[in-house]
C-alpha positions, 0 to 999 in steps of 0.5 A: 628916929627912935624914942622911948614911948613915955607918953599916951599920945603923939601929935603929928603935924599934917596938912591937906595939901601935903603928900602922903607919907607912910610911917612905920613903927617898929619895936625890937625890929618888928613892924607893929603899926603903920599909918598913912599921913599927910605929914607936914613939918613946915606949914601944918594945918592940924596936929592929929593925935595918935594913941600909943598907950598900948606901946608905953614903956617900949622903945619905938623906931619910926621910919617913913616912905618917902624919907622925911624928918619925923617931928611930933609933940607929946601929950598925956591927954587930948581935948575934943574941940569941935571947931571948923567953919563947917562943923555940923551943929546937930550931926555927930562928927569926930573932933579930928579925923575922918569917920565913916561906918557906924560900928558897935552900936549898943546900949549898956550900963545906962548909956548909948555907945557908938563906935565908928570907922575912924582915920585919926590922922587925916580928914579922908579915908585910910588907916581904919581904927574904931573911934568911940563916943557915948550919950545918954540921949542919942543927941549929945555925944562925948568922944573918948578916943580910939579903942580898936587899933590895926594889928598884924591881922589888918586894919579894923573894918566894920562890926557890931556889939552885943551884951553877953548876958549869959556869959557864954564867952566866959569873959565876965569878971564880976556881976556886970555882963561884958560887951562883945564886939565883932569886927573885921580884920581887913588883911592886906590893907596895911604894911603890917598885915601884908598878904593876910586875908579878911577875917572876923574877930572878937573883942570884949569890954569889962569897963563899959565900953571904954577899953576893948580887949582883943580875943586871944583866939582870933580870928573866930571866923576864917575867910569865907570869901574874898573881902568878907566883912561887916559882921552884925549879930542879934539874939534870937530868943525863940531858939536861944541862939545868936544870929550873924549876918555877914557880907561875902562878896559881890551882892552875896551875904551869909546868915550864920548861927551860934550858941556860944558866940565864938563858933559860927555855922553858916545856915543861909546865903542871900543875894541883894542885886543892887546892894553890897556890904554892911548888912543889918538884920532885925525884927519889927512889928508891922504898924505896931501890931504886936502879933505881926512881926516881920524881919528886915534885911538891909545893906549899905545903900539902903536896899532892903527885904522884908520877910519872916525868920524862924532861926533857920531861914529868912523867907523873903516876902517882898521884892527888893525895895529902896529907902534912901534916894539921896547922895549920901547916908550909907552903911546904916546900923541899928542899936542893940539892947535899946531900953524902950525896945525901939529899933534905932539906927544911924548911918554916915554921910561922906563930906570932905571939906578942905581946911576943916579938921574933920571929915564926914558926919553921922545921921540924926538917929532914926526910929525904924518901923514898918508901914503898910501903904496900899497893902504893901510893907515898907521900911520907915525911918524918921528922926527920933523924938529926942531931937526936939530937945534942941528946938528953939524959936519954933514957928508954925504957920497955917494955910499959906497961899503961894503964887509967882508973885507971892513966895513964902520967905522966912529968915533963919538965924541958926545954921541948923533947923528942922522944917515940916511942910504939909501941902496938897499933893496936886500942887508943885512947889519948891523950897530953898534954904541956904542955897539947897533947893528941893522941888516937888513935881505933882505931875510925876509925884517926884521929889528932886534935890540936886541931881537926885530924885525920889518917887513918892507914893503920896497916899491921900490928899496931902504931901508931908515933907520934913527936912533937917538942915545942917551946915554940910548935910540935909536929911529929907523925909517923905511918905511917912518916912518910907522915902528918905534922901540924905544929901551932902552939900555945903551950906551958903550962910549968906542965903539964910532964909527959907523960901517956898515958891510955886505957880499956885499952891496952898501950904496947909502947914509950915513948921520951922524949928531952929536948932541949938548946937549939940556941942553947947552941952559938952 
């Protein structure tokens, strides 16, 4: 079919059970865009919006493989409606489509900006774009649509954002510094980019992050290794330079430096035997001591090193350690330029639920610190305090004796809640909520959930456990945040109660806070 693009969006009918079709978009016989979509003209479950503003005024020809009729509606604006039976109440999801890695996390002009890998036309991975959202409190988010689109160099894989405070790229047009975005053009991941390599590219925004303009001299870093990707940039003030960490291949990563933000020089390679892709790199104080600063290098599966960095070399001072022991939470990235100096991150949790218009969610933002336990340094992640703005119906109970004949049971009326428990480390117990069971075994000092387990350090006499439950995801924190388990599961709303069981245990403190939905303020 052929039509004059006189609209901002087209709405493609699709369903989970239809077969994939690849749509090819041509302008003047040149392939400019292609999408894989489960097109379903007859019995669609959804109508997915496709942003065509950049082609407005042009005549577009669309073909498909296999050949089917191509039908769509037009729309000048789209609404962001957060429906769906299993839509999380307190974890960010795209209104429609699949999301994965968080990208371009930056605080600018009084707002937290958050971008993410986005498939706009399905609830599973494919067609990587960058979607965008902003927040004033890191809890309530407003989506504003896709901002980076696949092109002849590839689909848009992960990356980061920084403020060009000194206008080193010379993109600034007024008194407000531009935001720079580093991303991977994933060549050969679409028909449009066939036979192209993976390269690192640059875009910028002069309007606060809503419109991203691709640099006309891309790529800024040619292919260094097979599918090298996921650039993360940070400012290193002692030498007035910028540092980039980049995944290379296998378990190898590169550290690069730049003075002008467009030309980059590799200065080091790092190997992380049990991890790959999506690196992050940042300084933290140890136990909040301003005179003891260490650097954290982490990768997608939450393995990490702690060490020292002088702008020339990262010196690793710990063995490879592990933060997340769950079945989800992947590709964590931290915000650049937070106003209060906190190092805050989020990650994504994979969750595909049939007959719902979204796929996957992002973690509650976590405050990152370095803790010392038995004179060893560990990375710690705990939910940001802003989560408390969602609290309602808070209950605290002290000194609860539990036995086989006397479990603790409390009805939960919200489908999301934040629960903290302090118990004696010498007593085993289990808690269950909405069908999800978490067990602490005192003999092995191990935490179990579904088919995952996490060894605990259990310093002192108390076990402190915190769990944030939501419709499809739970975040479990122990050992002062040095042990984390991100767990995807589908909540059973019929089992809306907290139940704690043990042969014999004393729970020193149980704190239960039901949570309002983050969508109530939108």
